[in-house]
C-alpha positions in Angstrom: -0.9 14.4 -5.0 1.2 11.5 -3.6 -1.8 9.4 -2.5 -3.3 9.7 -6.0 0.0 8.5 -7.5 0.0 5.5 -5.2 -3.6 4.5 -6.0 -2.8 3.9 -9.7 -0.1 1.3 -9.4 -1.8 -0.4 -6.5 -5.1 -0.6 -8.5 -3.2 -1.9 -11.5 -1.5 -4.6 -9.4 -4.7 -5.7 -7.8 -6.5 -5.8 -11.1 -3.9 -8.1 -12.6 -4.5 -10.8 -9.9 -6.9 -13.5 -11.1 -8.9 -13.7 -7.9 -11.6 -16.1 -9.4 -8.9 -18.6 -10.3 -7.3 -18.4 -6.8 -10.6 -18.7 -5.0 -11.6 -21.7 -7.2 -8.3 -23.4 -6.2 -8.3 -22.5 -2.6 -11.9 -22.9 -1.7 -13.2 -25.4 -4.3 -10.1 -27.3 -5.3 -11.0 -26.6 -9.0 -8.9 -25.3 -11.8 -11.2 -22.9 -13.6 -9.1 -23.0 -16.7 -9.9 -26.7 -17.1 -13.6 -26.8 -16.0 -16.7 -25.1 -17.2 -16.2 -22.7 -20.1 -12.5 -22.4 -19.4 -12.8 -18.7 -18.6 -11.2 -17.5 -15.4 -14.0 -15.1 -14.7 -16.5 -14.8 -11.9 -19.3 -16.3 -14.0 -17.4 -19.5 -14.5 -16.5 -19.6 -10.8 -20.1 -19.2 -9.9 -21.1 -22.1 -12.3 -18.4 -24.6 -11.4 -18.0 -23.9 -7.6 -20.4 -23.3 -4.9 -22.4 -20.0 -5.1 -20.4 -18.5 -2.2 -17.1 -18.7 -4.2 -18.8 -17.2 -7.2 -20.1 -14.3 -5.3 -16.8 -13.6 -3.6 -15.1 -13.7 -7.0 -17.6 -11.2 -8.4 -16.9 -8.6 -5.7 
């Protein structure tokens, strides 16, 4: 029961981190909010950075 109760807040916390934005900044040096479509999603990361960063952001 306790492991199930820990999974929910950990999953919520990890889901709230914008990994595509962080990867775009760290690996590509690009602010995804100001380039491409302006969306911080994996599709914009794939279009505005190299394909490797887009694939990593998608997973």
